[in-house]
C-alpha positions in Angstrom: -13.3 8.6 18.4 -10.5 10.0 16.3 -10.0 8.7 12.8 -6.5 9.1 11.3 -5.8 9.2 7.6 -2.4 8.8 5.9 -1.5 11.3 3.1 -3.0 10.4 -0.3 -1.0 7.7 -2.2 1.1 7.1 0.9 -1.2 4.8 2.8 0.5 1.9 4.8 0.2 -1.6 3.4 -1.5 -4.1 5.6 -2.6 -7.7 5.7 -5.9 -8.8 7.2 -6.0 -12.4 8.6 -9.3 -14.0 9.5 -10.2 -17.6 10.1 -11.2 -18.0 6.4 -9.1 -15.5 4.4 -6.0 -13.4 4.0 -6.4 -10.0 2.3 -3.5 -7.6 1.4 -4.4 -4.0 0.9 -3.9 -0.5 2.3 -5.0 1.2 5.5 -7.1 4.1 4.2 -8.0 5.2 7.7 -7.8 3.9 11.3 -8.8 4.3 14.9 -7.4 2.6 17.9 -9.8 -0.3 17.4 -10.5 -0.5 13.7 -8.8 -0.1 10.3 -10.4 0.8 7.0 -9.0 -1.8 4.7 -8.9 -0.9 1.0 -8.1 -3.5 -1.6 -8.8 -4.6 -5.2 -9.9 -8.2 -5.8 -8.8 -10.5 -8.7 -11.7 -9.1 -10.8 -10.5 -5.5 -10.5 -13.3 -4.5 -8.0 -12.3 -2.1 -5.3 -13.4 -2.8 -1.7 -13.4 -0.8 1.5 -14.2 -2.5 4.9 -13.7 -1.5 8.5 -12.0 -4.4 10.2 -10.7 -5.0 13.8 -7.2 -3.6 14.2 -6.2 -6.8 16.1 -6.6 -8.8 12.8 -4.3 -6.5 10.8 -0.5 -6.7 10.3 1.5 -3.8 8.7 3.5 -4.8 5.6 6.1 -3.3 3.4 4.9 -2.5 -0.1 7.0 -5.4 -1.6 5.5 -7.9 0.9 1.9 -7.2 -0.2 0.4 -9.5 -2.8 -1.3 -6.3 -4.2 0.4 -3.0 -5.0 -1.6 0.2 -5.7 -0.5 1.4 -9.2 -1.1 5.0 -8.1 1.3 5.0 -5.1 3.7 7.8 -4.5 6.6 5.8 -5.7 9.3 8.0 -4.2 7.6 7.7 -0.7 7.9 3.9 -0.7 11.4 3.7 -2.3 13.2 7.0 -1.3 16.8 5.8 -2.0 16.0 4.3 -5.4 13.9 7.4 -6.4 16.7 9.8 -5.5 19.3 7.9 -7.5 16.9 7.4 -10.4 15.6 11.0 -10.6 12.2 9.8 -9.2 11.6 7.5 -12.1 10.6 3.9 -11.1 11.4 2.7 -14.7 14.9 4.0 -14.4 15.4 2.5 -11.0 14.7 -1.0 -12.4 16.7 -0.4 -15.5 13.9 -0.2 -18.1 14.8 3.2 -19.5 18.2 4.1 -20.9 19.9 6.9 -19.0 22.1 7.7 -22.0 21.2 10.9 -23.9 
């Protein structure tokens, strides 16, 4: 069985749906049959669980109810990062660009 990993801080966002819950997180690794779901709960505890791939849906970063604060920001928002000089704060207008 081959296990695939995304580059660090560039993991795809996913949503796990079961009969009793919905969990948004990131795919830390995957095989054809399973996905290693990584998420942080409301109390700040990190979790990692292998789940069936058939229960997982890929999401965009903005669609996820949880975003990893350590993401490679330029990877998820390449156009905004290029125009802002790779600064997420400038891209959303929080920093002045005037010298």
